[in-house]
N, C-alpha and C positions, 0 to 999 in steps of 0.2 A: 502697658506691656504689648498689646497688639499693635500700637503704633510703631514700636521698636522693631517688632517682627516684620511688619509690612515695609518698613524703611529698609531693612536688610534685604528683604526680598527684591525690592526695586533696585537696590545698588547691585545686587548679584545679577539680576536680569540685564541691567544695563552694561555690567562688565562682560557678560557672557555674550550678548548680541551686539554690543558696540553702540554707543549713544549717537553717534554722528551718522550712521548708516541706517537705512531702513532694513529691518530683518527680512530674510529671504522667506518666501512662503513655505519652502520645504522645512525650514526650522520651526516656523510657527505651528504649521499644521502636520508636523512629523507624527505626533502622537495619534492623530486621526487616521493617517494612512497606515500605521502600524497595525491597527486592528484589522483593516481590510486586507492587508498583506497576510496576516496571520489567518484570517478566514479563507483566503485564496489558498494558502499553503495546506490548510486542513481539507479544503475541497479537493485539491490535487492529491493529497495523501489518500483521501477516501476513494477517489477514482482509481488510483494505483492499486489500492487493496482490492477493489472490485475486480480489476483485470487479473490480478494475481489470483484471486479466488477462482475466476473462470478458467484460467490456464491450468490450475491445479485440478479442477474438476475434469477438464479434458484430458489431462494426463492420466488421472485415476480411471476415467472411462475407457481410454484406449488400452491401458494395461489390463483392465478386466476383460475387454474384448479379446486381447491377445491370449490371456490365460484360458478363456472359454474355447477359442479355436484350437489351442494346444491340448487342452483336456480332451476335446472331441477327437483329435488325431490319435492321442494315446488310447482312447476308448476303442476307436476302430481297430488299432493295431493289436490290442489285447484281445478283442473279439476274433480277429483273424487268427492269432496264434491259438486261441482256445478251440476254434473250429478245426485247425489243423491237427491238434493234439487229439481231439475227439475222433477225427477220421483215422489217425494212426492206431488209437486204442481199439477201434472196431475191427481192425484187420487182424 
C-alpha cells in the first residue's frame, strides 16, 4: 500500500515539475519562504498597529488639550459675567 502511494506521489511530482528540467529553487523552497513572508507580514502588521495606536493616542491627547483650553475660556467668561452681574446688583 505504501509503495503504491509513494509511486503515485513520484508520478505526480514529476508531472508537476517536469522530469526533463531541474526544478526551480523557488518552486522547491516556496513553502519555506511562505513562512518567512507570513512572519514579515505579521511584523509589518504589528508595526502598523503600533503606529496607529500612537496616532490615536496623540489625537486623543490633542482633543483633551483643546477641551481643557476651551473649558478654561468658558470658565473665565462665566466668571467675568458673574462679576458684572454682582456689580450691577450692588448698585
